[in-house]
C-alpha positions as CSV (number, residue, x, y, z in Angstrom):
1,M,-44.6,-27.8,-62.7
2,R,-41.1,-26.5,-61.5
3,Q,-40.0,-28.5,-58.5
4,I,-36.6,-27.1,-57.0
5,V,-34.9,-30.7,-55.0
6,L,-32.5,-28.9,-52.3
7,D,-30.4,-30.1,-49.7
8,T,-27.2,-28.3,-47.5
9,E,-24.8,-28.6,-45.6
10,T,-23.8,-27.4,-42.3
11,T,-21.0,-26.4,-39.3
12,G,-23.2,-28.4,-37.1
13,L,-26.6,-29.7,-35.9
14,E,-28.3,-26.2,-34.4
15,P,-28.7,-22.9,-36.1
16,A,-30.1,-22.0,-32.2
17,A,-25.8,-22.2,-30.9
18,G,-25.0,-20.9,-33.8
19,H,-24.4,-23.3,-36.9
20,R,-24.1,-22.0,-40.4
21,I,-24.6,-23.2,-43.4
22,I,-21.7,-24.0,-45.9
23,E,-23.2,-25.7,-48.9
24,I,-26.3,-25.4,-50.8
25,G,-27.4,-27.6,-53.4
26,C,-30.1,-27.7,-55.9
27,V,-31.6,-29.3,-59.0
28,E,-34.5,-28.5,-61.0
29,L,-37.2,-30.6,-62.3
30,V,-40.1,-29.6,-64.7
31,D,-42.6,-31.8,-64.9
32,R,-40.9,-34.2,-63.3
33,K,-38.0,-34.0,-65.4
34,L,-34.8,-32.8,-64.7
35,T,-33.3,-30.2,-66.0
36,R,-29.9,-28.9,-66.6
37,N,-30.7,-26.0,-64.0
38,R,-28.4,-26.0,-60.9
39,F,-27.8,-24.1,-58.2
40,H,-24.7,-25.1,-56.1
41,V,-22.9,-22.7,-53.7
42,Y,-20.0,-23.3,-51.2
43,L,-19.9,-20.6,-48.3
44,N,-17.6,-19.0,-46.0
45,P,-19.6,-19.8,-42.3
46,E,-17.6,-17.3,-40.3
47,R,-16.8,-19.7,-37.9
48,E,-15.2,-23.5,-37.0
49,I,-16.6,-26.6,-38.2
50,D,-17.7,-29.1,-35.3
51,A,-15.4,-32.5,-36.1
52,G,-18.3,-34.8,-36.3
53,A,-19.7,-32.6,-39.2
54,V,-16.8,-32.5,-40.8
55,E,-16.6,-36.1,-40.8
56,V,-19.9,-36.2,-42.3
57,H,-19.1,-33.9,-45.2
58,G,-15.5,-33.4,-45.3
59,L,-15.7,-29.8,-45.9
60,S,-12.8,-28.1,-44.0
61,T,-12.7,-24.3,-42.7
62,E,-9.4,-24.3,-44.6
63,F,-11.3,-25.0,-47.9
64,L,-14.2,-22.7,-47.1
65,A,-12.3,-19.5,-46.0
66,D,-12.3,-17.9,-49.8
67,K,-15.7,-18.9,-50.4
68,P,-18.4,-16.2,-50.8
69,K,-20.7,-15.6,-47.3
70,F,-24.4,-16.1,-47.3
71,P,-25.7,-12.8,-47.8
72,D,-23.5,-12.8,-50.9
73,V,-25.4,-15.6,-52.6
74,A,-29.3,-14.9,-50.6
75,S,-30.7,-13.1,-53.3
76,D,-29.6,-15.7,-55.9
77,L,-31.0,-18.1,-54.0
78,L,-34.3,-17.3,-53.4
79,N,-34.6,-16.0,-57.1
80,F,-34.1,-19.6,-58.1
81,I,-36.4,-21.5,-55.7
82,S,-39.2,-18.7,-56.1
83,G,-42.6,-20.3,-57.3
84,A,-41.3,-23.9,-57.1
85,E,-42.1,-26.5,-54.8
86,L,-39.2,-27.7,-52.9
87,I,-38.2,-30.8,-52.3
88,I,-36.1,-31.2,-49.4
89,H,-35.4,-34.7,-47.1
90,N,-35.7,-33.5,-43.7
91,A,-37.3,-30.5,-44.0
92,P,-37.1,-29.0,-40.9
93,F,-33.5,-29.0,-40.6
94,D,-32.9,-27.4,-43.8
95,L,-35.6,-24.9,-43.5
96,G,-34.5,-24.1,-39.8
97,F,-31.2,-23.3,-41.2
98,L,-32.4,-21.4,-44.4
99,N,-34.8,-19.3,-42.0
100,Y,-32.0,-18.4,-39.6
101,E,-29.8,-17.2,-42.4
102,L,-32.5,-15.1,-43.6
103,R,-33.0,-13.7,-40.1
104,L,-29.3,-12.7,-39.9
105,L,-30.0,-10.4,-42.8
106,S,-32.7,-8.0,-40.8
107,G,-35.1,-10.0,-41.9
108,E,-35.6,-7.9,-45.3
109,H,-35.9,-11.5,-47.3
110,G,-38.8,-13.2,-45.3
111,E,-39.0,-16.6,-44.4
112,I,-38.5,-19.3,-47.2
113,S,-42.4,-20.1,-46.8
114,R,-42.6,-16.5,-48.4
115,Y,-41.4,-17.9,-51.6
116,C,-42.4,-21.4,-52.4
117,T,-44.2,-24.5,-50.9
118,V,-42.5,-27.6,-49.2
119,L,-42.7,-31.3,-49.9
120,D,-40.8,-33.1,-47.0
121,T,-39.6,-36.4,-48.7
122,L,-39.0,-38.1,-44.8
123,V,-43.1,-37.5,-44.0
124,L,-43.4,-39.5,-47.4
125,A,-41.6,-41.7,-47.1
126,K,-42.5,-42.6,-43.4
127,A,-46.4,-42.8,-44.6
128,K,-45.4,-45.4,-47.8
129,H,-42.9,-47.2,-45.4
130,P,-44.2,-47.0,-41.9
131,G,-41.6,-48.4,-39.0
132,Q,-38.7,-49.0,-41.9
133,R,-35.6,-47.1,-42.2
134,N,-36.1,-44.2,-44.4
135,N,-32.9,-42.3,-44.3
136,L,-31.4,-41.3,-48.1
137,D,-29.2,-44.6,-47.9
138,A,-31.9,-46.6,-47.1
139,L,-34.3,-45.5,-49.8
140,C,-31.7,-45.6,-52.4
141,K,-31.6,-49.2,-51.4
142,R,-35.0,-49.7,-51.6
143,Y,-35.8,-47.7,-55.0
144,G,-32.8,-48.9,-56.7
145,V,-31.2,-45.8,-57.0
146,D,-27.2,-45.7,-57.5
147,N,-25.7,-44.1,-54.5
148,S,-21.9,-46.1,-55.2
149,H,-20.0,-42.6,-55.3
150,R,-21.7,-41.1,-52.3
151,D,-18.2,-41.8,-49.7
152,L,-19.4,-38.2,-48.0
153,H,-22.5,-36.4,-48.0
154,G,-22.4,-33.0,-50.2
155,A,-25.2,-31.1,-50.8
156,L,-25.4,-31.0,-54.9
157,L,-24.6,-34.7,-55.3
158,D,-27.5,-35.7,-52.3
159,A,-30.1,-33.2,-54.0
160,E,-29.2,-35.4,-57.2
161,I,-29.9,-38.4,-55.6
162,L,-33.0,-37.6,-53.9
163,A,-34.3,-36.2,-57.2
164,D,-34.0,-39.8,-58.6
165,V,-35.5,-41.4,-55.2
166,Y,-38.4,-39.0,-55.4
167,L,-39.3,-39.7,-58.7
168,A,-38.9,-43.4,-57.9
169,M,-40.9,-43.4,-54.8
170,T,-43.7,-41.3,-56.5
171,G,-44.2,-43.2,-59.7
172,G,-41.5,-42.1,-62.0
173,Q,-38.8,-43.7,-63.7
174,T,-35.7,-41.6,-63.7
175,R,-33.0,-43.6,-65.5
176,L,-32.5,-46.3,-67.7
177,A,-30.4,-49.4,-65.8
178,L,-29.3,-50.4,-69.2
179,D,-26.9,-53.3,-67.6
180,A,-29.7,-54.2,-64.7
181,E,-30.9,-57.6,-64.7
182,P,-34.1,-58.2,-64.5
183,E,-36.0,-59.4,-61.7
184,E,-37.6,-62.6,-61.7
185,A,-41.0,-62.3,-60.0
186,A,-43.8,-65.0,-59.3
187,P,-46.8,-64.9,-61.5
188,G,-49.6,-62.3,-60.0
189,P,-52.9,-61.3,-61.3
190,Q,-51.2,-58.5,-63.3
191,Q,-49.1,-60.8,-65.0
192,E,-51.6,-63.0,-65.8
193,A,-54.2,-60.1,-66.7
194,I,-51.3,-59.0,-68.9
195,A,-50.8,-62.7,-70.7
196,V,-54.9,-62.6,-71.7
197,A,-54.3,-59.2,-73.2
198,V,-51.9,-60.8,-75.1
199,A,-53.9,-63.5,-76.0
200,A,-56.8,-61.6,-77.2
201,P,-57.1,-60.9,-80.5
202,L,-56.1,-57.0,-81.8
203,F,-58.7,-56.4,-84.1
204,S,-62.0,-58.0,-84.7
205,A,-65.1,-56.7,-87.0
206,D,-67.2,-54.7,-84.2
207,R,-64.1,-52.9,-82.7
208,P,-63.3,-49.7,-83.8
209,G,-59.9,-48.7,-85.3
210,L,-57.2,-47.6,-82.9
211,R,-56.9,-43.8,-82.4
212,V,-53.6,-42.0,-83.9
213,I,-52.0,-39.5,-81.7
214,R,-48.9,-38.3,-83.6
215,P,-46.2,-36.8,-81.4
216,S,-45.2,-33.0,-82.2
217,A,-42.2,-31.7,-83.0
218,T,-41.1,-30.7,-79.4
219,E,-41.7,-34.3,-78.6
220,L,-40.1,-36.0,-81.3
221,E,-37.0,-33.5,-80.6
222,A,-37.3,-34.6,-77.0
223,H,-37.1,-38.4,-77.9
224,S,-33.8,-37.8,-80.4
225,Q,-32.1,-36.4,-77.2
226,R,-33.4,-39.5,-75.1
227,L,-32.2,-41.8,-77.7
228,A,-28.5,-39.8,-78.1
229,E,-28.3,-40.0,-74.4
230,I,-29.1,-44.2,-74.2
231,A,-26.6,-44.2,-77.2
232,K,-23.8,-42.5,-75.3
233,A,-24.3,-44.4,-71.6
234,S,-24.3,-47.4,-74.0
235,N,-21.3,-46.7,-76.0
236,G,-23.2,-46.6,-79.4
237,A,-25.2,-49.8,-78.4
238,C,-28.7,-47.9,-79.1
239,L,-30.3,-50.6,-81.1
240,W,-33.3,-48.1,-82.0
241,I,-30.5,-45.6,-84.0
242,G,-27.9,-47.7,-84.6
243,P,-24.2,-47.7,-84.0
244,V,-22.7,-43.7,-82.9
């Protein structure tokens, strides 16, 4: 399954008022794993940026003056997202701007729904956590996703953070917190069940032998790559492969 986590930055809040996209950031997930595939562009909006928007993302008209315009990147963007599931936080906002930009191209490309499906993580978060704050910062805190480097909004940075939040929110661990302290929790039914399972004998005369499933060459290579990443993140203190 291929998914694209997408975020945009804009000159203001309303495409109906002529506001434009100034940054697009996308990261790719394949089978719930982040890949190295990225799509990231800054865009010249051909108009001034609202002062309130600059305070959010820090992008100035001067910085964007020599950047490409949306028509220059539209085909590349659509090729990148085509056939995937788009994951967007507050999808109507980003889709509204993307479809507005596409309509300015004489409608030759159609709308985003022509190319991919969309999952709105804000809708998902509200269903899981009704009555709570569900913006990206609140979800990072709730799921233990590090966003300490997020001083300003940025499309690529926010897409990367949202990918971690989405995977955590839907039950998948994304990164190993090597320096995290384990949280103490009160004993519960799950812990009791684990304790019983550990106390029970592993083998008995009437118990069938355990089935051994050996990893494929691809899985072994992925395992080696993950250990190398852990070793790098821990300055060579990966116990499974020794010092590097």
